[in-house]
N, C-alpha and C positions, 0 to 999 in steps of 0.2 A: 574561511568564508563561504558557506554553502550556496546562500542566496543574498542578494541585494534588493529587498523590497521598499524599505523605509529607511530613512536617516536614523530612526530610533533602533534599528538593527545593529548599529555601532556605537561603541563607546567612545568617549573623547580620545583616549589612547589609540584606539583602532583608526580613527579620523585622522590623527597626527601621522600615523603610520603610512597610511595611503598617500597623504600630502608630501612627506618626505620621500617615498618611493617615486612619486611623480617627479619631483625635482630631478632625480637620477635619471629619468626618461626624456628630460625635456631635448637633449641634443639628438636623442633617437627620433623624436617627434618632428624634428626640424630637418631630419635626413643627414645629419652631420655624422652620425654614427650608426652602423648597422648591428641590428641584435636580432637573433632568429630563436628566441626562446619559447616561442608558440609555434614552431614550425610543425606541420602535420596536424594541427588542431584546427576545427572548423567553428566559426561563430554564426548562429542564425539571426538576423534581424528581423523581427516580426513587427511591422508598424501598421496599425490599423487606424492611425491618423497620420496626417502630414507631418513631415519632419526634414529639415535640411542638415542643421548642426549636428544633432544628436546621432542621426543615422550615419552621416558620412564621418563624423570624428570617430564613432566606434568602428568604422570599417577601415578608415585610416589607422587607427591604434592598432587593430589586428594585423593589418598587412605590414605596418612597419615592424611589428614583432615577428614577422615570418609566417603568420597564420592566414587562413583564407575565410571568406565570408559568403554566405548565402542569404539571399533577401527575399522577404516577402512584403511588397509595399502597395499592392492594389488588390483589395479584396475581391473586385469584381472579376479578377484574373485567377483566383484561386478556388478551391472546393468550398470555401465558405460561401460563395455565391451560389451553391447547389443545396446549402443547408447544413453544411458539417459545424459540429458545435466546437466551441473553443477548446474544450477538454480534449476532443479527438485531434484537433489540429495540433495541440502541444504533444500529446503522446507520440503522434506521427513524426513531427519535426525533431523532437528530442532524440529519435533514433538516428537522425542525421548529423548531429552535431556535438560540440563538447560543452556549448553554452548557448543560452537564448537570451536576447535583449527583446524585451516587448514594450510597445507603446499601445495604449487601448483607451477608448473613451470613457469606459465605465470604471469607477472607484472600485478597487478590489480585486481587479483583473490579474494584475501580476500576482498577488498572493494565491488567487484561485489556479492561476497557471502553475505555480510552484507546487501544488497538491498533485498535478497531474504529469510532472516533469521528470525525465530520468537524469536531467543535467541541471546545472543551476541556472536560475532565473535572474536576470538584473532587470528591474523596473525603470523603464525609460519614459515613465509619465503614465499615470492611471487617471484619466479624467480630471477632475478638479482635486484629485487626491495628494499624491506625492510625486517628486522627481528627485531621488536622492542623488543621482550621479551629476546632475547640475548643480545641487547644493555643494557637493564635493570641490567641483571646479570653481564655484563661487568662493568657497573658503580659500582655496588655492590663491585664487586672484587677489583677494583681500590681503592674505598674508604676503604675497610676493610684491603687491604694490604699495602696501602700508607699511610693511616690515613688521607686521604683528597681527595676531588675532585677538588676543585677550584684551578686554576693556575698550574696543573700539565704540564709537557712536555711529549708528546707522539709521538713515531714513528709508523705509520702504513705502514706495510711492506708486498709486494707480489701484489696480484691480487686486485688493487683498482678499476678497471673497472666493473668487474662482481660480486664483493663481496657484497651481501646485508647486512651482517655483518657491513662492513665498512660504507656503505651508511647511515645505522642507526645510528651508533656509532659517527661519525664524526659530526653530526648534534646535538646530545646531548651534545658532548664535548663543542661545541660551546657555549652552554648555561653556561657552567661552567668556560670560558675564559681559555681554555687550549692553550699550544703552541703545535701545531700540524705539524709534519713532515711527508712528503708523499715520500715513498721510493717505486718505482715500475719501471718495464720495461716500456718505452714509449708507447708501444702498450696497456699496461694495466693501464693507468694513470687514476685518477679519472675524471669522466665524467664532462664535463664543467658546466652543469646546476647545479651540486651539489657544485662544486667549487666556482661558483658565490654566493652561498648562504653562504658559510663558508669563509670569507675573511682571517682569521687568520691561514694561512697555509702556509709552506714553501716546495718547492722540494728538497730533499736532497739525498746524497748517504749514504748508510748503514754505510760506515766506519767512515763518519763524525759525525754522531749523535749517535752512539753506547756509546760514552764516556759522553754524556750529559743528555740523556733522562731519565725520571723517569720510563716510560713505553715503552715495546717493543710489539707491538701488530702484530703478525705474522699471515698472512693468507695463505692458499693453493691456488695455481694456479689450477683453476676449470676446469678440462678437459671436464666435461659436458656442459660447457656454451660456448665453441668454436665451431663455425659453421666448422672450417676447422682443421683436425687432425695435419697437417703440421706447421699451425700456433702456435697450442699449443705445439708441441715438441721444437719449437725455444726459447720458454720462460720457460719450465717447470722447469728447475733447475737454474733459474736466482739467487736465494737466498738459503742459508743454514746456519742456525744459529748453531755454533759449540762452544765448551769450549774455543777455542783459541781466537775467535772473541770477547769473553766476558771479556778477561783479563784485559781490561782498563775500563770497564763499572763500574758505581758507584755501590757500595757495596748495596745500596738500590733498585737497578733496578729490576723491576719484568718483566717477559715474560709471555705474555698471547697469546692465540690462541683459537679460537672457535672450533677447532677440526671438523673433522678428519684431523690428519696431513698425509703427504705422505713421504716426504724426507726433508722438509724445516726446521725442527728443528732436529739436530742429538740426538738420544736417550741418549747420554751422557750428554746431557744439562739437563735431568731430574733429575740429581743427584746434580746439582749445587743449590746455595742459590737463583738463579733468578728465577727458574721454579714455575710457579703458574698456569698452565693451567689444571692440574687435580683438584686442589682446585676451580678453576673457573667452571669446569664442576659441581662440587657438588653444589655450590652456586646458580645453576639453580633450584634446588628444592625449597628452602625458597624464592627465588624471584618469582617463579611461583605460590607458595602458596599464596603469597600476591596479585599477579594479580587476581588469581582466587577468592579470597574472595572479590576484588574489583568489579568484574563483575557478580559474582553469588549472587542473594539476595534471 
């Protein structure tokens, strides 16, 4: 694997290979076993948008495998503030490391970076485009917690228009014949071009699907993607998952969220048997270990 820009870069077999590899790394991610297979290697994290879990889990994954990390997390403290282009930044940083993880507000930035880099590029989110490493850890979580991937039923809830996690995940779910329900305000529905690629979807109300699905995947309404503050306020509190809402859910239902959450999941849900979003965040470490060992040779 040279680069990981889109989940579409991977076949179903390649996805499963990464998930299987991640399972082998779980005890390393927990610190129960030491592994130094990336010793002497350096990962560069270039984050032009805020991040907690993605950046830190990549850093933890690299260090658990014996490698090291260099970070750019504040544009104002870099030469970008002086007018340096993204292309030049990538050309320079790729001289310092063995792989680059990039998050950028513009769709297509990761693919552009790959055209100018001497080392592999991993897309950690490009605007409202894709977030393939999040998708891989989401799939890993579903398989781990549900015991399977094929044929699950899942409701994608919230911001389906701007959510790059949803845009990547829905394409991967299609490979595994998932039954997909779309739950969103009309103004935040899934873009038509993605909907056309994934025919096995149904638009639904949350109250209708909560009793039937295996997975509830909740997303934040992304204030930073809205060009108009008033439009954001109209949909900001469209959904809230509460314990009362889950009374008639399947006993085996799991609730996922790419985090951070704002108010779309009541904190009381954290104590229910359905909550898996914090486990999901941990699974990012072994999954990103698997990705790193695939791209860094």
